[in-house]
N, C-alpha and C positions, 0 to 999 in steps of 0.2 A: 438554601436555594430559593425557597418561597419568599423569605424575608427580603432577599436581595431583589427579587422580581417586583415585590410590592414597593420597595424603596425607589426603584427605577421609575415605576408608574407615578408615584407621588411627585417625584422630581419633574417628570414630563408634564403632569397636570399643573404644577406650580408655574412652570415655565410658560405653558400655554395661557394660563390665567394672567400672568404678568404681561404677556404680549398683547392680549386682547384688551386689557384695561389700561395699557400704557397711554393710549390716546385720551382716555377720560381723566386720568390722574397721574401724578408724578410717581415714577417707579423707584422704590427704595431698595437698592442693590445690596444693602447690608443684610437683608433677610435671606439672600441666597449665598452669603459668604461661606457658610459651613458645609455646603453641599458640593461634593466633588463630581466633575463631569467625567464620564468614561464611555467607551464604546459598548453598545449592547447588541451588536450584530452588523452584518450577517455573520453567521458562524460556519464558515466553510471547513470541511474535514480533509481537504486534499493534502494538508501539510503533515499528516501523521505518517511517519516512516514505518514501513512494515517489513522491509527486506533490504539487506546490504551484502555485497561481496566485493572483494578487492583482488586484483591480480597480484599474486604472491611475489613474483619476480620483478614487478614494477608497481609498487603501491600507489603511484601517482594515478593509476587507472582504477576507477571504482564505479560501481553501479549501485543505485539506490532506488528502491521501489516505494511508492506511497499508496495510501489507502484508496484514494480516488484521483490522484494526480499523475498517474503514469510512471514510466521508468526514466531515470535520469542518469547521465554519464558524465564523469569528470575525468579529465586527463591531466589535471593539475593538482592532484591531491586534495580536491575538495574546494579549491578557490573558485573555479568557474564550473558551471554545469550547463548541460543542454538536454532537452527532452528528446528521447529516441524511440518512443513507442506511440506517439500521438496518432499515427495513421492506422492503428489497429482498432478492432471492434470494441475493446474494453480498456479502461484506464485504471482499473483496480488491480493492484499488484500484491500478491501474497508471498512470493518466493522468487529469488534469483540465485543462479549458480553459474560460476565460470568454470570451464574446463581448463584447469591450470596448466596442463602440458600443451595446450593450444588455446590461448586466451581469446581468440577470435570467436570461439564457440561459447555461446551463452544460452542458458535455459531460463525461461521465465514462466512461473505459474501465476495465473490470474485469479482474482477473487481474494480479498483480504482473509487471512487465516486466523485472525483474532476474533472470536465470537463476541460481539457486542451489538448494542442496539443500532449503531450507525455503520455497521460493516456492509461492504458492497460485494455483490456476487460477481463472479468472473465468467470467462468463456474459454476454459481449457489451458493447455500447455503449449508454449511457443519456443521456437529455437532459432537462433541466429548463427550463421557461419562467417559473418563479416563484421564482428564487433558491434552489432546493433544497427547496422545500416539497413538491413532488411530482415524480415521475420517470416517464419513459416509455422502455421498452426499444426501441431503434432497430435491433436486429439484430446480426449478427456473433457470434452465440452460440457458434459452433464455433471461434472464433479463440483461445480459452483465455487468452491473455495479451496485453493491449494496453499498449504502452509509450509511445506518443506520440499526441497529438491536436493538429492545427494548423488554425486557422480563418483563412481568407483575410481579411485586414483590409479589403480593398476590396469583398469580396463574401462576407458571412457565411454565405450558403447553400452556399458551397464549403468543404468540410471534408476534411482528410486524416487518416487513421488508420493508424498503424503497429502491426501485430500480429505477434508472434513465434510465435504458435501454441504447440505443445508445445516447450519448450526442449531436450528430450532426444532429438532425432532429426528426421527429415523430418516435415513436417506440411503437408497440402494447403491449409490456410487461412492459412499464413504469407504476409505480404506487406503492401503499402501499398494502402489503400482510399481511394476518392475519392467524395464525393457532391457534386452541384451543385444539389440541391434541399432542403437542410437536413436530409437524412437519410431522406427518403422512399424513395430508391433509391440504390444505390451500385455502383461497379464496382471490380474489383481492377486495380491498375496495376502492371505488372511493371517497366517502365523509366520512371523519373520523375526529372526534374531539378527540385528544389525551388527556388522563387523565393527570392532573398536575404532578403526581408522575412519569410519563414516559417521561416527557420532559427533555431536557438537562439542 
């Protein structure tokens, strides 16, 4: 990494030197022949995909969350995409889950769940009842980073949410949360055995 950075700076200095001396003497382009030009920035992180879910009965409909670029929806199997979360307070997505027996219901956990130096914090758990046209904040605003959401396939009012909190130390909001009333209330679960059908 350091060698690459030094090489880029050497190329930049050579190019600037050639530019400023071009008026005083003829430029020999053969001296630059072996140096490749490449982009060195800016390095945006929004393209990193952090979550995906697909409607099982209609796989043309899918939702994809990104590290800092919001939530996107496709109704064409991934050919065309539109952003559907841009009006919310946060664009960092950590988890997305579709209620498969009613695919208009979508849960989204904000805050990237992958601990890394460029991860972005979130602002809680959101729910849509109309396929992403509108969203309601359901709580867990202090959890910072939500990494997984699992909906009980036999009872969609039961939802589990895995939150890592701050990835860089102890965090009181870290844990697994459970609601049995569709998000109206929830409890933190410290010891939990996940049913086989809820596992990845």
